[in-house]
C-alpha positions as CSV (number, residue, x, y, z in Angstrom):
1,X,-9.4,15.1,16.1
2,X,-6.9,15.3,18.9
3,X,-3.5,13.9,19.9
4,X,-5.2,11.1,21.9
5,X,-7.1,9.9,18.8
6,X,-3.9,10.1,16.7
7,X,-1.9,8.2,19.2
8,X,-4.7,5.6,19.5
9,X,-4.5,4.9,15.8
10,X,-0.7,4.8,15.9
11,X,-0.7,2.2,18.7
12,X,-2.9,0.1,16.5
13,X,-0.5,0.6,13.6
14,X,2.5,-0.6,15.7
15,X,0.9,-4.0,15.9
16,X,0.7,-4.3,12.1
17,X,3.7,-5.7,10.2
18,X,4.7,-3.2,7.5
19,X,8.3,-3.7,6.5
20,X,9.2,-2.2,3.1
21,X,8.1,-4.7,0.5
22,X,5.7,-6.4,2.8
23,X,3.0,-3.8,3.3
24,X,0.1,-6.2,2.6
25,X,-1.2,-6.2,6.3
26,X,-1.2,-2.4,6.6
27,X,-2.7,-2.0,3.1
28,X,-5.6,-4.2,4.2
29,X,-5.9,-2.3,7.5
30,X,-6.4,0.9,5.5
31,X,-8.9,-0.7,3.2
32,X,-10.9,-2.1,6.1
33,X,-10.8,1.2,7.8
34,X,-12.4,2.9,4.8
35,X,-15.0,0.2,4.3
36,X,-16.1,0.4,8.0
37,X,-16.8,4.1,7.6
38,X,-18.3,4.1,4.1
39,X,-15.4,6.1,2.7
40,X,-14.3,5.8,-0.9
41,X,-11.1,3.8,-1.2
42,X,-9.0,2.7,-4.2
43,X,-5.8,0.8,-4.4
44,X,-3.5,0.7,-7.4
45,X,-1.6,-2.3,-8.7
46,X,1.5,-1.3,-6.8
47,X,-0.3,-1.1,-3.4
48,X,-0.7,2.7,-3.0
49,X,-4.0,3.5,-1.3
50,X,-6.1,6.7,-1.4
51,X,-9.1,7.2,0.9
52,X,-11.4,10.1,0.1
53,X,-13.7,12.0,2.6
54,X,-16.3,14.2,1.0
55,X,-16.6,17.9,1.9
56,X,-18.7,18.9,4.8
57,X,-21.9,20.8,4.2
58,X,-21.1,24.3,3.2
59,X,-17.5,23.4,2.4
60,X,-18.2,22.0,-1.1
61,X,-16.3,24.9,-2.8
62,X,-13.1,24.5,-0.8
63,X,-10.3,23.0,-3.0
64,X,-9.4,19.4,-2.3
65,X,-6.6,18.9,0.1
66,X,-4.3,15.8,-0.2
67,X,-2.6,14.5,3.0
68,X,0.2,12.0,2.4
69,X,2.1,9.4,4.4
70,X,4.0,6.2,3.5
71,X,2.8,2.8,4.7
72,X,6.2,1.1,5.3
73,X,8.8,1.5,8.0
74,X,12.6,0.8,8.4
75,X,13.0,-2.4,10.3
76,X,16.1,-2.4,12.5
77,X,16.7,-4.2,15.8
78,X,19.6,-4.6,18.3
79,X,21.8,-7.6,17.9
80,X,20.6,-10.5,20.0
81,X,17.1,-9.2,20.4
82,X,14.6,-11.8,19.3
83,X,12.1,-10.1,17.0
84,X,10.3,-10.9,13.7
85,X,9.2,-7.7,11.9
86,X,7.0,-9.8,9.6
87,X,4.7,-10.9,12.5
88,X,5.6,-9.3,15.9
89,X,4.0,-6.1,17.2
90,X,6.5,-3.3,18.0
91,X,7.3,-3.3,21.7
92,X,7.1,0.3,22.9
93,X,7.2,2.2,26.2
94,X,6.0,5.7,27.3
95,X,8.9,7.2,29.2
96,X,9.7,10.8,30.3
97,X,7.3,12.3,27.7
98,X,8.4,10.1,24.8
99,X,7.0,7.0,23.1
100,X,10.1,4.8,22.5
101,X,11.0,1.4,21.1
102,X,14.2,0.6,22.9
103,X,15.3,-2.5,20.9
104,X,13.7,-1.9,17.6
105,X,12.6,0.9,15.4
106,X,9.3,2.4,16.4
107,X,7.9,3.1,13.0
108,X,6.7,6.6,13.8
109,X,8.4,7.3,10.5
110,X,5.8,7.3,9.0
111,X,3.2,5.6,11.1
112,X,2.4,8.8,12.9
113,X,1.6,10.4,9.6
114,X,-0.8,7.6,8.8
115,X,-2.4,7.9,12.2
116,X,-3.0,11.7,11.7
117,X,-4.7,11.0,8.4
118,X,-7.0,8.3,10.0
119,X,-7.9,10.6,12.8
120,X,-9.1,13.3,10.4
121,X,-10.9,10.7,8.2
122,X,-12.6,9.3,11.3
123,X,-13.8,12.6,12.6
124,X,-16.6,15.0,11.6
125,X,-14.8,18.3,11.2
126,X,-16.2,21.1,9.0
127,X,-13.6,20.8,6.2
128,X,-13.3,20.6,2.4
129,X,-12.9,17.4,0.5
130,X,-9.9,15.4,1.8
131,X,-7.8,12.8,0.0
132,X,-5.4,10.7,2.1
133,X,-2.7,9.1,0.0
134,X,-0.7,6.2,1.5
135,X,2.3,5.1,-0.6
136,X,4.4,2.0,-0.3
137,X,8.1,1.2,0.0
138,X,9.2,4.8,0.5
139,X,12.1,3.6,2.6
140,X,13.7,1.3,0.0
141,X,13.4,3.3,-3.2
142,X,10.1,5.2,-3.2
143,X,8.5,2.5,-5.3
144,X,4.9,3.7,-4.6
145,X,5.7,7.3,-5.6
146,X,7.4,6.2,-8.7
147,X,4.4,4.1,-9.7
148,X,1.7,6.7,-9.2
149,X,-0.4,7.2,-12.3
150,X,-2.3,10.4,-13.4
151,X,-5.7,10.6,-11.9
152,X,-5.0,8.5,-8.8
153,X,-5.7,11.5,-6.7
154,X,-7.3,14.8,-7.8
155,X,-6.1,17.5,-5.3
156,X,-3.6,20.2,-6.4
157,X,-2.4,20.9,-2.8
158,X,-0.5,18.3,-0.8
159,X,0.7,18.1,2.8
160,X,3.4,15.5,3.3
161,X,3.4,14.2,6.9
162,X,6.9,12.7,6.9
163,X,9.0,15.3,8.7
164,X,10.6,14.9,12.1
165,X,10.9,18.3,13.8
166,X,7.8,20.1,15.1
167,X,7.9,23.8,14.4
168,X,9.7,23.4,11.1
169,X,7.9,23.6,7.8
170,X,9.8,21.9,5.0
171,X,9.6,23.2,1.4
172,X,12.5,21.3,-0.2
173,X,14.5,18.1,0.1
174,X,17.5,16.3,-1.4
175,X,17.5,13.9,-4.2
176,X,19.3,10.6,-3.9
177,X,20.8,7.5,-5.5
178,X,22.0,4.2,-4.3
179,X,25.4,2.7,-5.4
180,X,26.0,-1.0,-4.9
181,X,29.4,-2.6,-5.4
182,X,30.4,-6.2,-5.6
183,X,33.8,-8.0,-5.5
184,X,34.4,-11.6,-6.3
185,X,37.3,-12.9,-4.2
186,X,39.4,-16.1,-3.8
187,X,39.9,-18.1,-0.7
188,X,43.0,-19.8,0.7
189,X,43.5,-22.5,3.5
190,X,43.5,-21.5,7.1
191,X,47.2,-21.4,8.1
192,X,48.5,-23.9,10.6
193,X,48.5,-22.8,14.2
194,X,46.1,-19.9,13.6
195,X,43.1,-19.2,15.8
196,X,39.9,-17.4,14.8
197,X,38.8,-14.2,16.4
198,X,35.6,-12.1,16.1
199,X,36.3,-8.3,16.1
200,X,33.2,-6.2,16.7
201,X,32.4,-2.5,16.6
202,X,29.1,-1.9,18.3
203,X,27.1,0.5,20.5
204,X,26.9,3.2,17.8
205,X,23.7,5.2,17.6
206,X,23.3,4.9,13.8
207,X,20.4,6.9,12.6
208,X,19.0,8.4,9.4
209,X,21.5,8.7,6.6
210,X,20.0,12.1,5.6
211,X,18.9,13.7,8.8
212,X,21.7,12.4,11.0
213,X,24.7,12.4,8.6
214,X,26.1,15.7,9.9
215,X,26.0,14.7,13.6
216,X,29.4,13.1,13.6
217,X,28.2,9.7,14.7
218,X,30.4,6.6,14.3
219,X,29.9,4.4,11.3
220,X,30.6,1.0,12.7
221,X,31.6,-0.5,9.4
222,X,34.0,2.4,8.6
223,X,35.6,2.2,12.0
224,X,36.0,-1.6,11.7
225,X,37.8,-1.4,8.4
226,X,39.9,1.4,9.8
227,X,41.1,-0.9,12.5
228,X,41.7,-3.8,10.1
229,X,43.7,-1.5,7.8
230,X,46.1,-0.6,10.7
231,X,46.6,-4.3,11.3
232,X,47.5,-5.2,7.7
233,X,51.2,-4.9,8.7
234,X,50.7,-8.0,10.8
235,X,50.1,-11.5,9.5
236,X,46.3,-12.1,9.9
237,X,43.8,-13.7,7.6
238,X,40.3,-12.2,6.9
239,X,37.6,-14.8,6.9
240,X,34.3,-12.8,7.0
241,X,33.0,-9.2,7.1
242,X,29.5,-8.1,7.9
243,X,27.8,-4.9,9.0
244,X,24.9,-2.6,8.4
245,X,21.6,-3.2,6.7
246,X,19.5,-0.5,5.0
247,X,20.9,2.1,2.5
248,X,19.3,4.9,4.4
249,X,20.6,3.9,7.8
250,X,24.0,4.7,9.3
251,X,25.8,1.4,10.2
252,X,25.5,0.8,14.0
253,X,27.2,-2.7,14.3
254,X,29.8,-4.5,12.2
255,X,32.0,-7.5,12.8
256,X,34.9,-9.3,11.1
257,X,36.2,-12.8,11.5
258,X,40.0,-13.0,11.3
259,X,42.6,-15.7,11.9
260,X,45.8,-14.8,13.8
261,X,48.8,-16.9,15.0
262,X,47.9,-18.6,18.2
263,X,50.7,-16.9,20.1
264,X,49.5,-13.5,19.0
265,X,46.0,-13.7,20.4
266,X,46.7,-11.6,23.4
267,X,48.5,-9.0,21.4
268,X,45.5,-8.7,19.0
269,X,43.2,-8.3,22.0
270,X,45.4,-5.5,23.3
271,X,45.2,-3.7,20.0
272,X,41.4,-4.0,19.9
273,X,41.2,-2.7,23.5
274,X,43.4,0.3,22.6
275,X,41.3,1.0,19.5
276,X,38.1,0.8,21.6
277,X,39.6,3.5,23.9
278,X,40.5,5.6,20.9
279,X,36.8,5.4,19.7
280,X,35.6,6.2,23.2
281,X,37.7,9.4,23.2
282,X,37.0,10.4,19.6
283,X,33.2,10.0,19.9
284,X,32.8,11.0,23.5
285,X,30.3,13.8,22.6
286,X,28.6,12.5,19.5
287,X,28.4,8.7,20.0
288,X,29.6,7.9,23.6
289,X,28.7,4.2,23.7
290,X,30.6,3.0,20.6
291,X,33.2,0.3,21.5
292,X,35.4,-2.3,19.9
293,X,35.7,-5.8,21.3
294,X,37.4,-9.1,20.5
295,X,36.9,-12.7,21.3
296,X,38.2,-16.1,20.3
297,X,35.6,-18.2,18.4
298,X,35.4,-21.6,16.7
299,X,36.8,-21.7,13.2
300,X,33.9,-21.5,10.6
301,X,33.6,-23.8,7.6
302,X,34.6,-20.9,5.2
303,X,38.2,-20.6,4.3
304,X,40.0,-17.3,4.7
305,X,39.9,-14.8,1.9
306,X,43.1,-14.8,-0.2
307,X,45.6,-12.3,1.3
308,X,45.7,-9.9,-1.6
309,X,42.0,-9.9,-2.1
310,X,41.5,-9.3,1.7
311,X,43.9,-6.3,1.7
312,X,42.1,-4.9,-1.4
313,X,38.7,-5.2,0.3
314,X,39.8,-3.5,3.5
315,X,41.7,-0.7,1.7
316,X,38.8,0.0,-0.7
317,X,36.1,0.2,2.0
318,X,38.3,2.6,4.0
319,X,38.7,4.8,0.9
320,X,35.0,4.9,-0.1
321,X,33.6,8.3,0.9
322,X,31.3,8.5,3.9
323,X,29.7,11.6,5.6
324,X,29.1,15.2,4.6
325,X,30.7,16.3,1.3
326,X,29.4,19.8,0.9
327,X,27.3,22.2,3.0
328,X,24.8,24.6,1.3
329,X,26.1,28.1,0.7
330,X,22.5,29.4,0.2
331,X,20.8,27.8,3.2
332,X,22.9,28.0,6.4
333,X,23.2,24.7,8.3
334,X,21.8,22.6,5.4
335,X,23.8,19.6,4.2
336,X,23.9,19.9,0.5
337,X,25.7,16.6,-0.5
338,X,26.7,13.5,1.4
339,X,27.3,9.8,1.1
340,X,26.6,6.9,3.4
341,X,28.7,3.7,3.6
342,X,25.7,1.7,4.6
343,X,26.4,-2.1,4.7
344,X,28.7,-4.9,3.6
345,X,27.8,-8.6,3.5
346,X,29.6,-11.7,2.1
347,X,27.5,-14.2,0.1
348,X,29.6,-17.2,-0.9
349,X,32.7,-15.8,-2.5
350,X,31.3,-12.3,-3.2
351,X,31.4,-9.2,-1.1
352,X,28.4,-6.9,-1.6
353,X,28.7,-3.3,-0.4
354,X,25.7,-0.9,-0.2
355,X,26.0,2.9,-0.2
356,X,23.7,5.8,-0.8
357,X,24.3,9.4,-1.9
358,X,22.2,12.5,-1.4
359,X,22.3,16.1,-2.7
360,X,19.9,19.0,-3.3
361,X,21.9,19.8,-6.5
362,X,21.5,17.2,-9.2
363,X,24.9,17.7,-10.7
364,X,26.5,17.3,-7.3
365,X,24.5,14.1,-6.6
366,X,25.9,12.6,-9.8
367,X,29.4,13.8,-9.0
368,X,29.2,12.2,-5.5
369,X,28.0,8.9,-7.0
370,X,30.8,9.0,-9.5
371,X,33.4,9.6,-6.7
372,X,32.0,6.6,-4.9
373,X,32.2,4.6,-8.1
374,X,35.7,5.7,-8.7
375,X,36.8,4.5,-5.2
376,X,35.3,1.1,-5.9
377,X,36.8,1.1,-9.4
378,X,40.3,1.5,-8.0
379,X,39.6,-1.7,-6.0
380,X,38.4,-3.6,-9.1
381,X,34.8,-3.8,-7.8
382,X,31.8,-4.0,-10.1
383,X,29.5,-1.0,-9.5
384,X,25.8,-0.4,-10.2
385,X,23.8,2.8,-9.6
386,X,20.1,2.5,-9.0
387,X,17.0,3.9,-7.3
388,X,17.6,7.5,-8.2
389,X,14.9,10.0,-7.1
390,X,14.7,13.7,-7.6
391,X,15.0,16.5,-5.1
392,X,12.2,19.0,-4.3
393,X,13.0,22.6,-5.2
394,X,11.6,25.1,-2.7
395,X,8.7,27.4,-3.6
396,X,8.6,30.2,-1.1
397,X,5.5,31.7,-2.8
398,X,3.5,28.5,-2.0
399,X,-0.1,29.1,-0.9
400,X,-0.2,26.1,1.5
401,X,3.1,27.5,3.0
402,X,1.4,30.8,3.6
403,X,-1.7,29.2,5.2
404,X,0.5,27.0,7.4
405,X,2.8,29.8,8.6
406,X,-0.2,32.0,9.4
407,X,-1.9,29.1,11.3
408,X,1.3,28.3,13.3
409,X,1.8,32.0,14.2
410,X,-1.8,32.4,15.3
411,X,-1.8,29.2,17.4
412,X,1.5,29.4,19.1
413,X,2.4,33.1,18.9
414,X,5.7,32.5,17.2
415,X,6.9,31.9,13.6
416,X,7.8,28.4,12.4
417,X,11.1,27.8,10.7
418,X,10.8,27.4,6.9
419,X,13.5,25.0,5.8
420,X,14.7,22.4,3.3
421,X,15.8,19.0,4.5
422,X,18.8,16.8,3.5
423,X,16.6,13.6,3.8
424,X,14.7,12.4,0.8
425,X,10.9,13.0,0.6
426,X,8.5,11.7,-1.9
427,X,7.6,15.3,-2.8
428,X,10.3,15.5,-5.4
429,X,8.7,12.6,-7.3
430,X,5.2,14.0,-6.8
431,X,6.3,17.3,-8.4
432,X,7.9,15.5,-11.3
433,X,4.7,13.6,-12.0
434,X,2.2,16.3,-11.0
435,X,4.0,19.7,-11.9
436,X,1.0,21.8,-10.6
437,X,1.2,20.5,-7.1
438,X,1.6,23.0,-4.3
439,X,3.3,21.2,-1.4
440,X,4.6,21.4,2.2
441,X,5.9,18.9,4.7
442,X,5.7,18.9,8.5
443,X,5.3,16.5,11.4
444,X,6.0,16.0,15.2
445,X,9.4,15.6,16.7
446,X,11.0,12.2,16.2
447,X,14.5,11.2,17.2
448,X,16.7,8.2,16.3
449,X,14.7,7.2,13.2
450,X,16.0,4.2,11.3
451,X,17.7,2.8,14.4
452,X,16.6,1.0,17.6
453,X,15.6,3.5,20.2
454,X,13.5,5.6,17.7
455,X,11.2,7.8,19.7
456,X,8.2,10.2,19.4
457,X,8.0,13.3,21.6
458,X,4.4,13.4,22.9
459,X,4.3,17.2,23.6
460,X,5.3,17.8,20.0
461,X,2.5,15.5,18.9
462,X,0.0,17.8,20.6
463,X,1.3,20.8,18.7
464,X,1.5,19.0,15.4
465,X,-2.1,17.7,15.7
466,X,-3.4,21.2,16.6
467,X,-1.5,22.7,13.7
468,X,-2.6,20.2,11.2
469,X,-6.3,20.4,12.2
470,X,-6.2,24.2,12.0
471,X,-4.6,24.2,8.6
472,X,-7.2,21.7,7.3
473,X,-10.1,23.7,8.8
474,X,-8.9,27.0,7.4
475,X,-7.6,25.9,4.0
476,X,-9.5,27.6,1.2
């Protein structure tokens, strides 16, 4: 096992469609991999796969070690870039020491974890019995982890390979819940002499709604409704609103169709230009490419939203919480509670808004979700909470943590950081289902996950692979 073999498997994986909910091709790839090597493989009715490699000679008494990664990836692409995640291979480049997908997500979250497992299964290292667990639909609700049944794997020690900062060992994570709100509105005729404009906020970095929520990046949807709210004093009609995609991604692009009096087109363009300059100044350090733009477009078939309903939609979306709510008082620098205003889409005469909440404290998670619900309640939206998953309480007396720290210290002559993460990991669910599991999570350095431009640092891959191999070889 080495970084070249891991990277080789990952390159194969980038050519396999594996959007959440459509993992069939990657599941078959894993099954075929096992069959070609004579390894035991089983797949449950949900699509989770476990591949088992027997212990090497002389290692039969070493406890079974479980390595775990998820099969699916977040599928995001830049507007205007022609790409089909259900059939096209991910276009990537190697540039300045990084492997990067410039117009789509790369899928290193968690394809690189899968690749590391395959490299170990493919090799002939002197190690104990290995079980590699590959779950499905982690990114859209942890469906695979929820569906795991007793006995699907046997090991009592698990290494999750879904972390994104080399040199950091994670022993805890946040729990989460999604909150979806809908509002049924009425429409009215387009007013005489009105012209239709498209207002866009774009160029934001977006990112992971857990790992990046504290980085002060622009939420394009939030900024768009902020602008529209300031314009409510003027006589415009809202026709359409669209922005964002996945619950666990910060919104990068959003647009609204509005109608304004024909003689006020230039004035509206000036307002948008001024707002764009304001965004440029406010996010100069954290999100320097975010901009607002406006253009006149043809009138769509849809009629404008009734004036009162439009004002209610805009005000409600501006009032819904987004960002960090509470920092941990126990772990410096750790976000404890947050919410993400993820997406808004109109389907017919209904607006659907997607949000997600995270917290490492269960009571605060519920309180955050209730605050979001209350904001929507004031706007007469219908609200539903779903997809709740538990957090992972740190165990600083963990045996696999001790082994991993000692290994890192011996290999690299420095101590790793032992941390908890605000992002959600499947470990919380594993612990709920298998209370005796001893767990840790680590991985190479990834940046920009859940957004186009996601990249993998190749030098960190070298260290990650060396560390993982050493832990596996010395685990007992």
